[in-house]
C-alpha positions as a Python dict, from the first residue, in 0.01 Angstrom:
ca = {
    (1, 'S'): (0, 0, 0),
    (2, 'R'): (-150, -164, 307),
    (3, 'A'): (106, -442, 293),
    (4, 'I'): (387, -183, 287),
    (5, 'R'): (234, 5, 575),
    (6, 'D'): (214, -327, 779),
    (7, 'L'): (564, -439, 678),
    (8, 'Y'): (725, -116, 796),
    (9, 'G'): (502, -48, 1098),
    (10, 'L'): (359, 268, 940),
    (11, 'Q'): (-8, 218, 1032),
    (12, 'G'): (-23, 531, 1237),
    (13, 'M'): (95, 759, 957),
    (14, 'K'): (-189, 961, 824),
    (15, 'P'): (-299, 1071, 576),
    (16, 'W'): (-180, 789, 358),
    (17, 'I'): (-211, 882, -11),
    (18, 'V'): (-194, 622, -291),
    (19, 'S'): (-138, 750, -646),
    (20, 'A'): (-372, 490, -805),
    (21, 'E'): (-654, 632, -581),
    (22, 'S'): (-572, 1007, -622),
    (23, 'G'): (-498, 988, -999),
    (24, 'V'): (-165, 1182, -976),
    (25, 'R'): (185, 1053, -924),
    (26, 'K'): (497, 1203, -772),
    (27, 'P'): (689, 1418, -883),
    (28, 'D'): (384, 1599, -1026),
    (29, 'P'): (319, 1887, -780),
    (30, 'A'): (-49, 1799, -783),
    (31, 'A'): (46, 1482, -594),
    (32, 'F'): (184, 1689, -311),
    (33, 'E'): (-130, 1915, -324),
    (34, 'V'): (-351, 1608, -271),
    (35, 'F'): (-144, 1521, 36),
    (36, 'R'): (-137, 1883, 171),
    (37, 'K'): (-522, 1913, 139),
    (38, 'A'): (-570, 1575, 312),
    (39, 'A'): (-331, 1670, 587),
    (40, 'E'): (-482, 2015, 626),
    (41, 'V'): (-139, 2179, 684),
    (42, 'P'): (74, 2418, 488),
    (43, 'Y'): (351, 2293, 262),
    (44, 'Q'): (613, 2421, 505),
    (45, 'S'): (472, 2175, 774),
    (46, 'C'): (513, 1869, 557),
    (47, 'L'): (812, 1632, 543),
    (48, 'V'): (869, 1408, 232),
    (49, 'I'): (1090, 1099, 267),
    (50, 'D'): (1173, 949, -69),
    (51, 'G'): (1445, 752, -247),
    (52, 'T'): (1424, 972, -564),
    (53, 'E'): (1587, 1313, -576),
    (54, 'N'): (1367, 1454, -853),
    (55, 'V'): (1057, 1377, -631),
    (56, 'L'): (1233, 1560, -336),
    (57, 'D'): (1326, 1846, -566),
    (58, 'S'): (962, 1892, -662),
    (59, 'A'): (851, 1881, -300),
    (60, 'A'): (1124, 2126, -197),
    (61, 'N'): (1015, 2365, -467),
    (62, 'L'): (679, 2380, -298),
    (63, 'G'): (837, 2456, 40),
    (64, 'M'): (819, 2106, 185),
    (65, 'K'): (1097, 1962, 404),
    (66, 'T'): (1272, 1670, 243),
    (67, 'V'): (1487, 1364, 337),
    (68, 'L'): (1655, 1127, 81),
    (69, 'L'): (1621, 762, 174),
    (70, 'S'): (1935, 607, 33),
    (71, 'Q'): (2145, 314, 140),
    (72, 'K'): (2431, 456, -70),
    (73, 'G'): (2458, 763, 158),
    (74, 'K'): (2473, 1010, -133),
    (75, 'S'): (2679, 1298, 12),
    (76, 'S'): (2630, 1509, -296),
    (77, 'S'): (2255, 1542, -236),
    (78, 'V'): (2108, 1881, -140),
    (79, 'H'): (1864, 1684, 78),
    (80, 'P'): (1951, 1533, 415),
    (81, 'V'): (2022, 1163, 376),
    (82, 'I'): (1918, 850, 583),
    (83, 'G'): (1992, 483, 502),
    (84, 'K'): (1672, 347, 649),
    (85, 'L'): (1351, 473, 801),
    (86, 'S'): (1456, 358, 1157),
    (87, 'E'): (1729, 635, 1140),
    (88, 'F'): (1472, 904, 1115),
    (89, 'K'): (1366, 1038, 1461),
    (90, 'R'): (1201, 1365, 1564),
    (91, 'G'): (1451, 1576, 1731),
}
């Protein structure tokens, strides 16, 4: 996971949760609970960016904001879509 952080310049993103270390994997809601506890914020203050809609559906069911990362630009998605992380900006 450190190599991915370095590759995409995500060193400042915290907390950084790794499923192998936490013992739970997305889309299990427990994985999002691990993140929420580490971040010390409510679900409604969290944003999940993922390339898998079932992961985003699970996060959305908990009240998290979601963005689908897809180079195909799936317009049928219920989640906002971006093609690459550089398109994501706070606004």
